[in-house]
C-alpha positions in Angstrom: 6.7 4.5 2.9 7.6 7.9 4.3 7.1 9.5 0.9 3.6 7.9 0.7 2.7 9.0 4.2 3.9 12.6 3.5 1.3 13.0 0.7 -2.1 14.5 1.3 -4.9 12.1 1.9 -6.4 13.0 -1.5 -3.2 12.2 -3.3 -2.9 8.9 -1.5 -6.4 7.8 -2.4 -6.0 8.8 -6.0 -2.7 6.8 -6.2 -4.5 3.8 -4.8 -7.6 4.0 -7.1 -5.8 4.1 -10.5 -5.5 0.4 -11.4 -1.8 0.0 -12.6 -0.5 2.9 -10.5 -2.0 1.4 -7.3 -0.2 -1.9 -8.0 3.2 -0.1 -8.4 2.6 2.0 -5.3 1.6 -1.0 -3.2 4.7 -2.9 -4.3 7.0 0.0 -3.5 5.4 0.8 -0.2 5.1 -2.8 1.1 8.5 -4.1 0.0 10.3 -1.0 1.3 8.6 -1.4 4.7 9.6 -5.0 4.8 13.2 -4.2 3.9 13.3 -1.6 6.7 11.4 -3.5 9.5 11.3 -7.1 8.4 8.9 -9.7 9.8 7.1 -12.7 8.5 3.6 -11.1 8.4 5.0 -8.2 6.3 6.7 -10.7 3.9 3.4 -12.5 3.4 1.6 -9.3 2.7 4.3 -8.3 0.2 3.9 -11.5 -1.6 0.1 -11.2 -1.7 0.4 -7.6 -2.9 2.8 -8.6 -5.7 0.2 -11.2 -7.0 -3.1 -9.4 -6.2 -1.9 -5.8 -6.0 -4.7 -4.1 -7.9 -7.4 -5.6 -5.6 -5.4 -4.9 -2.5 -4.8 -1.4 -3.7 -8.6 -0.7 -3.9 -9.0 -2.2 -0.4 -6.2 0.1 0.8 -7.8 3.1 -0.9 -11.0 2.5 1.2 -9.0 1.7 4.3 -6.9 4.9 3.8 -10.0 7.0 3.4 -11.5 5.6 6.7 -8.5 5.1 8.9 -5.7 7.3 7.4 -3.2 4.4 6.9 -2.8 1.3 4.8 -4.4 -2.0 5.6 -2.2 -4.1 7.9 0.4 -1.4 8.0 
C-alpha cells in the first residue's frame, strides 16, 4: 500500500486502467492492507476484488483521479 501511495497520481491511474495490471495491483494493495490492519470490511473488499478485480480497478482509477485515494481505503 505504501508503495502504491508513493507513486505519482498519473502512475497510479495508469496502473489502475490497464486491465490485467489493475487486477494484480488491486489484489496486492487490498490484501496487504488487510494483513496490516485487519477488519471484516477490508476482508470483504479483498474477496470482492479477488473475484471482480478488473471492474473494481476501473472504479478505483476514477476514484483515485477524483479523490486521490482508493475506493473504501
